[in-house]
C-alpha positions as CSV (number, residue, x, y, z in Angstrom):
1,M,-8.6,14.1,207.3
2,A,-6.1,11.3,206.0
3,P,-7.0,7.8,206.5
4,K,-5.1,7.1,209.8
5,V,-3.1,3.9,210.8
6,S,-2.5,2.7,214.4
7,R,-0.5,-0.6,215.2
8,G,-1.4,-0.7,218.5
9,M,0.4,-1.6,221.9
10,K,2.0,-4.6,222.4
11,T,0.3,-6.7,224.8
12,N,1.2,-10.0,226.3
13,K,-1.7,-11.0,227.6
14,R,-4.4,-13.4,226.4
15,I,-7.0,-12.1,223.9
16,N,-10.5,-13.0,224.7
17,V,-11.3,-11.6,220.8
18,N,-15.7,-12.5,221.4
19,R,-15.4,-10.6,224.8
20,L,-13.7,-7.5,223.4
21,Q,-15.7,-7.3,220.2
22,K,-19.1,-7.6,222.5
23,E,-17.7,-4.7,225.1
24,M,-16.4,-2.4,222.3
25,K,-19.8,-2.5,220.8
26,S,-22.0,-1.8,223.4
27,Q,-19.3,1.0,224.4
28,L,-20.0,2.6,221.2
29,L,-23.9,2.1,221.4
30,Y,-23.7,3.6,225.1
31,S,-21.5,6.2,223.6
32,G,-24.3,7.3,220.7
33,A,-23.9,5.2,218.0
34,G,-27.4,3.9,216.5
35,F,-25.2,0.4,215.4
36,V,-22.2,-0.9,214.9
37,G,-22.0,-4.0,213.2
38,F,-18.5,-6.4,211.6
39,A,-18.2,-7.0,208.1
40,D,-15.7,-9.8,206.5
41,I,-13.6,-8.2,203.9
42,S,-10.6,-10.6,203.6
43,D,-11.4,-10.9,200.2
44,L,-10.7,-7.4,199.4
45,R,-7.1,-5.9,198.5
46,F,-5.9,-2.6,199.3
47,P,-2.8,-0.4,198.0
48,D,-1.1,-0.5,201.5
49,N,-0.6,-4.2,201.1
50,V,-2.1,-4.5,205.1
51,E,-4.8,-7.8,205.0
52,W,-7.5,-5.7,206.6
53,R,-10.1,-9.0,208.0
54,I,-12.8,-6.7,209.3
55,A,-14.6,-3.6,208.8
56,I,-16.0,-2.3,211.6
57,S,-19.3,0.2,210.4
58,I,-20.3,2.2,212.8
59,G,-23.7,4.5,212.0
60,L,-24.8,7.7,214.0
61,P,-28.1,8.5,213.9
62,Y,-29.5,12.1,212.2
63,D,-32.2,14.0,214.7
64,S,-35.6,13.2,213.3
65,R,-37.0,16.3,214.1
66,I,-34.1,18.1,212.0
67,V,-34.3,15.8,209.0
68,D,-38.1,16.5,208.9
69,R,-37.6,20.5,209.0
70,L,-34.9,20.4,206.6
71,D,-36.3,22.3,203.9
72,S,-37.4,24.9,205.8
73,E,-34.3,25.2,208.3
74,V,-31.3,24.5,206.2
75,E,-29.1,26.5,208.1
76,A,-30.1,23.9,211.4
77,F,-29.9,21.2,209.1
78,E,-26.2,21.8,208.4
79,K,-25.1,22.4,211.6
80,H,-26.6,19.6,212.5
81,L,-24.6,17.3,209.5
82,Q,-21.1,19.1,211.6
83,E,-22.3,18.3,214.8
84,T,-22.6,14.6,213.8
85,C,-19.3,15.2,212.1
86,E,-18.1,15.7,215.2
87,S,-19.7,13.1,217.3
88,M,-18.6,10.4,214.8
89,E,-14.7,11.3,215.2
90,N,-15.1,10.5,219.0
91,L,-16.5,6.8,218.4
92,L,-14.2,6.4,215.9
93,K,-11.5,7.3,219.0
94,V,-13.6,4.9,221.5
95,C,-13.4,2.4,218.7
96,E,-9.3,2.5,218.3
97,H,-8.9,2.8,221.8
98,Y,-10.2,-0.6,222.5
99,L,-8.3,-2.1,219.3
100,R,-5.2,-0.5,220.1
101,Q,-5.2,-1.2,223.6
102,E,-5.5,-5.1,222.5
103,G,-2.4,-4.6,219.7
104,F,-4.4,-5.1,217.2
105,I,-3.7,-2.2,213.9
106,T,-6.6,0.3,212.9
107,R,-7.1,1.9,209.9
108,I,-9.9,5.1,210.4
109,H,-11.5,5.7,207.0
110,F,-13.5,9.4,207.1
111,A,-16.0,10.5,204.1
112,K,-13.4,12.3,201.7
113,N,-14.1,13.0,198.0
114,L,-11.6,12.3,195.9
115,P,-11.6,13.0,192.3
116,G,-14.6,11.6,190.9
117,L,-16.5,12.2,193.7
118,L,-15.5,9.0,195.1
119,S,-15.1,8.1,198.7
120,T,-11.1,6.5,199.5
121,F,-13.2,3.6,201.1
122,S,-16.9,2.7,200.7
123,H,-18.7,2.8,204.1
124,K,-21.5,1.9,201.8
125,M,-20.4,-1.2,201.0
126,A,-18.8,-2.0,204.7
127,A,-22.4,-1.6,206.2
128,T,-24.5,-3.6,203.3
129,K,-21.1,-6.6,204.1
130,A,-21.8,-6.1,208.1
131,G,-25.5,-6.5,207.7
132,L,-27.1,-3.7,208.9
133,G,-29.1,-2.6,205.7
134,W,-28.8,-2.0,201.7
135,I,-28.4,0.7,199.5
136,G,-31.6,2.8,197.7
137,K,-32.4,4.6,195.2
138,S,-30.7,7.5,195.8
139,S,-27.7,5.9,195.9
140,L,-27.5,6.2,199.9
141,F,-27.2,3.6,202.7
142,V,-30.7,2.5,204.1
143,S,-29.9,1.4,207.8
144,T,-33.0,-1.0,208.7
145,E,-33.7,1.3,211.8
146,F,-32.7,4.6,210.7
147,G,-33.1,4.7,206.5
148,C,-31.0,7.0,205.3
149,R,-31.0,8.9,208.4
150,V,-27.9,8.5,209.6
151,R,-23.8,9.1,209.6
152,L,-21.8,6.7,208.7
153,A,-17.9,5.6,209.4
154,T,-15.6,2.5,209.1
155,V,-12.8,1.2,211.0
156,L,-10.4,-1.1,209.3
157,T,-8.4,-3.9,211.5
158,N,-6.8,-7.2,211.7
159,A,-8.7,-8.3,214.2
160,P,-10.7,-11.7,214.3
161,F,-14.3,-10.8,214.8
162,T,-17.1,-12.4,214.1
163,S,-18.8,-10.7,210.9
164,G,-21.9,-10.3,210.1
165,K,-24.7,-11.9,207.2
166,P,-24.7,-9.4,204.2
167,V,-27.1,-8.0,202.5
168,T,-27.1,-8.0,198.7
169,E,-30.7,-7.4,197.4
170,S,-32.4,-3.6,197.9
171,Q,-35.4,-3.8,199.7
172,C,-37.1,-0.8,198.3
173,G,-39.3,-2.4,195.8
174,D,-41.4,-0.4,193.9
175,C,-41.0,3.0,196.1
176,I,-39.6,6.0,194.3
177,E,-40.1,8.6,197.0
178,C,-36.5,9.9,196.6
179,V,-37.3,9.8,193.3
180,K,-40.0,12.0,193.4
181,A,-37.8,14.5,196.0
182,C,-35.5,15.3,193.9
183,P,-36.0,18.5,192.1
184,Y,-33.2,18.3,189.3
185,Q,-34.2,14.2,188.7
186,A,-30.5,13.6,189.4
187,I,-31.9,10.1,191.2
188,K,-31.9,7.8,188.1
189,G,-34.8,5.1,190.3
190,A,-32.5,2.1,189.4
191,T,-32.5,-1.1,191.7
192,W,-29.0,-1.6,193.8
193,Y,-27.3,-4.9,194.0
194,P,-24.1,-5.5,194.7
195,G,-21.3,-4.0,192.2
196,I,-24.1,-1.7,190.4
197,E,-22.2,1.6,189.6
198,R,-23.4,4.3,191.5
199,D,-23.9,6.5,188.5
200,E,-26.8,3.8,187.4
201,L,-28.2,5.1,190.4
202,L,-27.7,8.7,191.0
203,D,-26.0,12.0,188.4
204,A,-23.8,13.0,191.8
205,F,-22.1,15.3,189.6
206,L,-25.3,16.9,189.0
207,C,-26.1,16.8,192.7
208,D,-22.9,18.2,193.4
209,R,-23.0,21.1,191.1
210,I,-26.4,22.1,191.9
211,R,-25.5,22.6,196.0
212,N,-22.2,24.2,195.4
213,E,-24.0,26.9,193.4
214,Y,-25.5,27.8,196.6
215,I,-22.4,28.7,197.8
216,P,-22.1,32.5,197.3
217,K,-25.6,32.6,199.2
218,L,-24.9,30.3,201.9
219,G,-21.5,30.4,202.4
220,Y,-21.7,26.7,202.3
221,R,-23.0,24.2,199.9
222,H,-26.6,23.6,200.4
223,P,-26.7,19.9,202.5
224,C,-30.2,19.9,200.7
225,G,-31.4,15.9,202.2
226,L,-34.8,16.2,200.2
227,C,-33.6,12.3,199.3
228,V,-33.1,11.7,203.2
229,K,-36.3,13.5,204.7
230,A,-38.3,11.4,201.9
231,C,-37.3,7.9,202.4
232,P,-40.2,5.6,204.6
233,V,-37.8,3.9,206.2
234,G,-36.9,5.0,209.7
235,K,-39.1,8.0,209.9
236,R,-40.8,8.4,213.5
237,E,-44.1,9.9,214.7
238,Y,-43.7,12.3,217.6
């Protein structure tokens, strides 16, 4: 699905931006989001020439019980990924509703790979700029609460919300659990920092190619997720 721009509805009432931000965040958390953060992206330039001020980063946690069994119950994990995708779309609609009713413009970004296996917008970058976590050695976003066990999405807006403090350092330290978990050595073990090229962290083409090889057998690309399961951050005790 292509990025969607909404210009909102005209309103004459005075907007209490701080209240709007708090209410919208509370409603998103109530609706199932694991976290909501706000990133200052006023320094970025976009092809549409819209001066986006804030990236709203929304995280939807995976069910840890399903993640912990993903290597033995592949179909259940794949189904769960699809379900969280649908749930995220509902969260994005909630976010868009709050912004549009106050007359702000929005753009919803769904994760969609382009040639080069790159997205139209980096959800991971938005989440780090919002102060929600860092990028792991696996090239996955690592939430301080949920680890890699989370789906990300982003809403861009011109609303003048208060932004979080960006995370600029990896907290992985000497941990290489994701590196050891990858059966194809696609994860290179480098430490993330803002501006590092993805290829220094992960051979995304190798990962993609091997997962695609399962399509004839499974009917869908293998979800793998072994690096997600291996990350010690976010693991739950039952």
